[in-house]
N, C-alpha and C positions, 0 to 999 in steps of 0.2 A: 504494500500500500504506500502510495506517495503522500507525504504530508508536508505542509509548509512550516515555517519557524514557529507559528502559533499552535501547531498540532492539528490544524484543520486539513482534512483530506482533500487532495487535488484530484480532479477528474481530467486526465489528459485526452486530447483529441488529435486526430490525424485527418488529413485529406486522403483521398483514394490513392493507392500505390502507383498509379500511372500519372497522377497530377504532377506537372513540372515543379511546382513549389515543394511538394512532398519529396520528390527526387532530390532536389537541391538541399532541402533541410536535412534529410537523412545522410546524404554524402558529406555535408559540411559538419554536422554534429557527431555522427557515428562512423564516418568513412565507409559506409555500407549503403547499398541500394535497398529500398523498401522490401523487395522480394527476398533479400538475404535474411530477413527477420522471421520468415514464415516458420522455420523449425524452432527458433527461439520461443515464439509466442505459442506454438503448439505445446511445447514442454511446460511453459509457464501456466497455460490453461489447465493442464492436468495436475498442477500443484495449487490450483485455486486462484490463480492470478489472471485476470482478464486483460486482453490487450486494450489499447486506447480505442475509444469510440471513433468510427470513421464517419465523417460528414461529407456531403456532396460538393461543397464549394466554400470559398472564403466567406461569403455572406452567411452561409449556414453556420460556419464556425463562429462568426461574430454574434449571431443570434443565440447560439447555444451558450457561449461564454457569458453573454449578457443576462440570460435567463436562468443560469444554473450556478449557484454558489459553489466555488471551488474549481470550476472548469478553467482549463488553461489550454491554449492552442497557439497557432502561428498563422500569420498572414503577411502579405507583402506590405512594406511600409506605406506605399501609396494608398492602401485600403484602410489604414488605421484611422479611426475616428473617435469621437468623444464617448462612445458607448463602452469602450474598454480602456484598460490601462496597460501601457507598455512596461513589461518587467525585464526584458532582455532583448537586445538587438544582435542578431546573428548575421555575420557577413558571409556571403557565399561567393564562390568563384563563378557561378552560373549567372548569365545575364537574363533576368526575368522581366525587364522593363516592358517588353511587349505585352505582358499580361496586366499591366496597369491600365485601367479604363479611364478615359478623360472624365474629369468631374463636370457635372452639368450645373449651371446656375440655378 
């Protein structure tokens, strides 16, 4: 179980394994592709530890984090808004700027 400094349980989230941001996140943080975690999570599951929830999009991640106490996830910096608080900024070698949608007035 993941807990923060105050002892509150964290609920980690992931994007789908083929999502470019998840690929970049996994490679930058763990030096592994998402598919390389399949065996790990299968073993953990049989020990009673569930893998992170998978959400369909960055917007879904924002909504889940906003509505679920203890939820933690990752999004591109260009999608960060006032609904959530930045706790860590991870630099990746991948160029993901093409996934930033222009803001609308």
